N, C-alpha and C positions, 0 to 999 in steps of 0.2 A: 736568530739565531745566524752567526756567519759561519762560510767556509772558507778560509785563506783570502779573507779578505774581500768574499763574494755573497749575497744574500743564499742561503737554502732554499733551492725550489720547492713548491708543493709536492707533495707524493706522485701524484699522478704525473708531473712534468718532469719526474727523476730521470728517466732514461734518456730523454731527451738534451735534457741537461747536460748529463755526461756527455752527450756525443759532440756538445757543443763547446765543452771546456777542454776535450782532449786536444794535447797539442800537436801539432802536423807531423813531426818523428814518429808519434806515437801511433800513427794512422801507417806511416810505411813498416814501422815495425811489426806491428799485428799482419798486417799483409803480407806481409816475410814469413814471419812464422806459421801463418796459415798455408802458406806455399808449401812451407817446409813440411808441416803435418799432412798438408793431402798430398806431398811427393810418397813421404813415407806409408803413409795409407794404401796409397795404389801399389807399392812396391811389396807391402807385407800382401797384398790380397792376390797381387801376381803370384810371389810365392805358393801361398798359403793353396791356389788353384792349382799350381803346379803340382806340388806334393799331391793333392787332393785328385788331379786328374787319372780318369780310372783307365784310361789305355796307356798311360804312362806305367801306373802300379800293374797292370796287364802284362806288358811285356818283359817287365824285371823279373814279375814272379813267375814268370815263363820259360825264361833265358835261363833260369836255375833247374827248372824242369827238362828243359832240354837237355841239359849237361845231363842229366841223370838219364834219360833215355839215350841218350848218343852213347853213352858210355857201355851200357848192355848191348847195344848192335854193332858196336866196332869191334868188341869182344867176341860176339859170332864169329867177325872177319878175321879175327887176329887169332883165333883158337889153333889155327893147324900153326901158324909161326909160335905159338908158347910151344905145341907138341916137338918141335924141332929147334926152339931153344933149350928145352926139359928134358933132351931126348930119351933120359933113362926112367922116365915118368909115365905110369899108364893113363890110359885115354881116360878111367874111371876116376882117376886122383885129378887129375887136371879139369875134369868137371868141377871140383868142389871151387875152383875160382869163381866161376859161374855161380852154383849152386850155394856156396855159402855166404856170399852175399845177398843170395835171393832168398834164402831161408831167415837172414836175420832181418832185411828190410821186411820182409813181409811180414813179423812178428813184432817190427818196432814201429810200422806203421799206425797202427790202432790206439798203444800209447801216446805217441806223437799227436796225434789227432786231438786228443784231448787236452797236451801239454798246450796245442796253438791256441784253444779255446781259453783256457784258463789264465795262463803266464803272457798271453799278447803274441798275436799273430808275427808280429814284425821282427820281435827277439827270437823267437824260437827258428822263424826262416834263417836269420842272421846266422844265428849260431850253429844251426845243421849247413848252411852253406860253407863257413870257415873249415867246419869240420872233412867237409866232402873235398875242398881243397886239398887242404893239409892230408888226409888221409891218398887222395890222388898222387901226392908227392911220392906219398910213402910208398905206392904200389911200382911206381916205375921206377924207383931205389931198389926194390926187393932184390936180396941175392938169391934166395931159393922158392920153389913152389909153396914152402910151409908158410912162409914169411910172407909171400903174396898171398896167399888166404888170410891170413890174420891183418895185412893191410886193407884188405876187399871187405873184411868183417867190418873195421871201421870207417871203411868208405858207406856202407849201408848204415850205419847210427846215423850219419848225416842226412845221407839221402832220404832216410823216414823223417826224420824230425822238417826237412825243406819243404817234402811234397805236400802233407797235408794242410800246413802253413799256406802254403803256395794258393791251394785252391781255398782257401779261406780269405786270402787277399782277394783273387778274383772276385767271388761269391758276393764278398761286400761292397766293392767297389760300384758295383753295376743296380740299375733298380731290375726288380723281379723280371720285367716284362723280356728285358735283353738275356736272362741267364742260361738261357736255352743254345742261343746263340754263343755267348762268350764261353761257358763249360764247352760246347761241340769245338770254339777253337783251341781252346785250351788243350782238349785232347788232341787236336790235330796238330801240335806242335809236336807229340810226340811223335807223329807219322810222319813228321820232315824229319826228326831226327833218325827215325826207320829208314829214309829214305837217305838221307848223306852217308849214315852210318857204314852201310856196309863198303860202300866204295872209297870213303874217308879212309876206314879202318885199314883195309885192304892197301889202300896206298902206303898208311903211313907205316903198318907193318913191315910193309917191302922196301919201304926206302931209309926208312930212319929206323925201325926195331920198333916191337909191341910195347916196350915204358913208355913210346910217345902214344899212344893209344891214351895213356893217362895221364901224361904232362898237358895234354892241348886244353884239358879241362882249367887251368889256371887260368890263363887270360881272361876268359869268360865269365868264369867266375868270381875274380878278382872286381870287373866292371860291375856284375850285379850287387855284389855287395858293399861298393861304395855306394852306387845308385840308390840301392833301399834306403841308405842313411837319412835322405832327404825326401825320397818320392813316397815314401809309403807311411800310411797313416800305423800307427799304433792302436791296438785295441785288447781289452782285456776285462775276461769274465770273472771276477775273484771267486765269485759261488760255485764256479765249476772245476776249482781247486780241490785236488787230491790226491793221495798218495796211489803209484803207481803199483798195479798190481804182478808182483814180480812171479807169483804162482803160476798163476795164467799165463804169463809172458814164456816164462821156462817149457810150461806144457804146450802151448802151443809150439815153440821151436823144435821142441824135442818129436812132437807127433808129426810135423812137416819135413823135419830132416831125414828118420828114420825112414817115414814113407820112400822119400825120394832117394835114400842109402839103399835100401831094398832095391828100389827097380834098378837102379844104376849098376848096384854088384850081381845082376840075376844073373848074368853070363859068363862072370868070372871063375876061374878054374880055383882061385883061390880061396872058394868062400863055399859051404856045404850048404844044400836046399834047407836042412835045418836051421841053418845060422841066418839064410837069408827070411823063413819063416816067422822066426825068433824076433828079428829088427822088424819085418811088417807087421807082425802082432803087437809088438811094442807101441808103435807109430798108432793104430788102431786104439791102442788102450788109452794111451796119451791123449787122442783125441775124443772119446770119450768123458775120460776124467776133465780134458778142460771144460767141456759143456756143463759136466755135472758143478764143477767148481764156479762155474759163471751163475748157476740157480744159487747158491747158497751164500756166498761173497757179495757183503753189503756194497761194494764198489769193485765190482770187475772189470777186467780188460776191457772186454766187450760186454755192452748192455744190450740183453737178448730182447729186451723191449722193441730195440728196432726192427727186430724179423715179425713185428705184429702187422706191420705196412707191406701186402702182399706183393706190392709193385716190387721193393726192395728186396724180397726173398726169394722173387725169382731173377731178378737182376742179378743179383751174387750168384747164384746157383749157374746161370748163363753167362757171368764171367771167369767163373773157375773152367769150364767147359771150354770156351774163345780163349782164355787166356793160353791153354794146354795145347790146343791146336797153333794159335800161332807162334810161340817158342819153336814147337816143333817144325814149321814153316821156314823159320828161320834159317835155324843150325842145319835143317835137312837141304836147303839149297844151296850150302856152302860143300856138305859132302857131297852132293848129286855133283854139281860141276867141278871139281876138283878131284874126285872119286872117279868118278865113270866118263866126261866129256876130258878131262884132265886139262883144265882153264889152268891158267895161274893162278894166285890170289888176287894181283889187281884185275886180272878179267874176268874172276868169278864176282868181284864185289860190284864193277861199274855192267855186268850183266844183270845181275839181281833190284839196281837200283830202279827201274822203270816201274815196278809196281809198286815200293814203297812213295815215289812219287805221285801217284795217284789219290794217296791217303789224304793230302790237306786240300786240294778243291773239292774232293768229294765230301769231306766234313763240314767243309764252311757251307756247302749248299744245303747238305742236311740240317746244318743246325738252323740255318735261315727257316727252314721247312718245319722243322720238331717243333718250333715255336709254336706253329698253328695247326698241324696234325696231331702231334703227339711221334713218339721216338716208335710205337711197335712195326709201322710199315719199314723201315729201315732198319732195324733189326731183323726182323723175318727173313724180308728179301735179301738183307746183306748175308744175309747166314745160307741162305739158298747160293745166291753166287757163289761165295766162297766154296761151298760143297761143289760145286760143278769145276770150280778153277782145280780144285784137288782132284777132281776125278778125270780131267783134261790131262793134268801133269802126271797121273797113272797109267792114262791109257796111249797118249800120243809119244811124247819123246823115247827114242830108242838109245841105241848106243852111241850112235854116229851123230855128232853134232850137227843142228839144224835152228840153230835160235828164233832166227825172224819165224819161220812157219811153224815149228812145233811147242816152243819153249815161250815166246813171248806172249801169245795169247791168252795163256794160262796164267803168267806173271802178271797181266793186265786186271784179267777178272780177280784175282785174288786181292790186288791192290784195291780196287775200289770196292769190295768186298770188305774189306777192314776199313777202309774209310768211313761206310756205311755201319758198321757194326762197333768197334770201340770205341770212339766219341760218344755213339748213341749209349753206349753200357754204363759210361760215366754220366751224363747229363741224366738219365731215367734213374739213375740209383738216388740221387737226392733232390729228383723233384719233386718228391711229397714231402718229405723229411721237415720239421721244425728247425728254423734257424740256428738255433744252440747244441743239435747234433748235425749242423754241415760238415765239420770237420772230422769228425768219429766216422760220419757215417762215409764219407768220401775215402777215408782211409782203409775202411775196411776193405771196400771195394778194391782198392786198389791193391791191397795184401790177398785178397782173394785172385787177383788178376795176377800177382807176382808167385803164390801157391801154384796157380795152373802154372807159369813158368818154370817152376821146379821141375814139376811132373815132365812138363813137355821136354826138357833136357834131359832128362833122368830115362825117358822112353827113348829118346832117340838115340843118345849114347849107347843104350843097350841093344838096339837095334841095328847100328850103323857103327858103333864105336872099334870097329877090328878093322886089319888090313885088306887090303884084296877086293875091295868093295866089287860089287857087278849089279847089272841094273833090277835084276830081279829082287834083290834086298829093297827097293824102295816099295815094293807093293803093297807091303805090310803097312807102313809108315802112311802112304797117302791114305789107303782106306780107312785109317784110323783119325784122318784130316775130315774123310767124308762125314764119317760116322759122328767126329763130337761137332762139326758143323750143323748137320740137321738136329742135333741133341741142343745146340747153342738155338737155334730157331723156333725147336718145341717149345724151349722153357721160357721164352720171349712171347708166344701167344697171350699169355692173360697179364701181361704187363697192361698199365693204364694210365699215360700220361697227359692223353689229350686236353688243352684247357677246357675249364667247363664254361 
């Protein structure tokens, strides 16, 4: 046989024959095509590596969490500006600008964790971030306290969606042996926001007005939203999809909201003791109903089997205690600085900043060591140090300002204590959970901290929300700080996360 006038080679010689007969221009064409294919493959590989880069994913996800934490600490600083802007509104009513957000945020964190696992962490993260940005604009434009509270509820929904999705993104991006460090860094981002928030919030409120405490979220949020589109990988576990437990969600919000309202209004002349007792009793009944409902419902808001892990159980109890103390500390700082030492709002913000600045470096060091030693030494030691800082602030500062000698030492101790405890609580909570429960487990831990925050704000407002503050008014507050810090340390003694 012949092919185009040439004899057909034997089978064994076929590849060589094809090489000989190939025309010279075909060599050049194949080479060019190969180079183009290699270039395309290299670019595609580079984009894939960028998209999958764990640290890129970490910083994008953490920037959104930074906004959520920044928003809360800035509002602590801007609270006095809100009181001046809405002069006819009581302090108890204004406290719901903080508490309505926190109640909804805490309750929605738990189903949001399940949504991130089942419907895609990237999709839920982006949807929550977009909602948070839009609601931040609505908060700044609110013409009344009532509208501001409504906008804050919407903002809480967005924050609740993005927070557990962010944790899930970070956990899935890194190998197991690096998670202790990464979770501590993720928690330390909140500490950085706490450091920046007071001074930035007080300065913004004084220079541009309290609405800009919300508008400042927009540019950072838009950058994170745009970057996440190409830099974060999606992951969906369809088997985990389930309907949201609306009954459980409403019971949890009713329980937390009722207890917070009873505490806030306990000193109000408009409320009788019987009414306050009825509201508090309703909150406790709603709590019991929530647990009973979770036991019998086929797909409850909170899977109670999570609490079969002893470490998870104790860590969440400690998180509730420390979350209460943490919010009492922040709000109490501003009440003391402006009410007793008569600092201006920007001065108070700057005076509080050194303590939170200690949180991030402490958390980074703690995270590295916790991977080898476990979280318990840092949890217990940090809680004791935090108790010492509260004892210092209760006994040393007087009515005459002496910042460097009387205030700063206690502030630095509190910052180091928070840096030891808060990120370690977040890391210890998920350290022994199976991967399919990361988002829900982290979400409940964050929700517990927020519930503690609600209680802390309510207690602080009930103790210090009146006019004409004097130094003695703070003794009970700092005494509670000490008790809650020691309780946190005691609850962390059974925690076991040391690598085996």
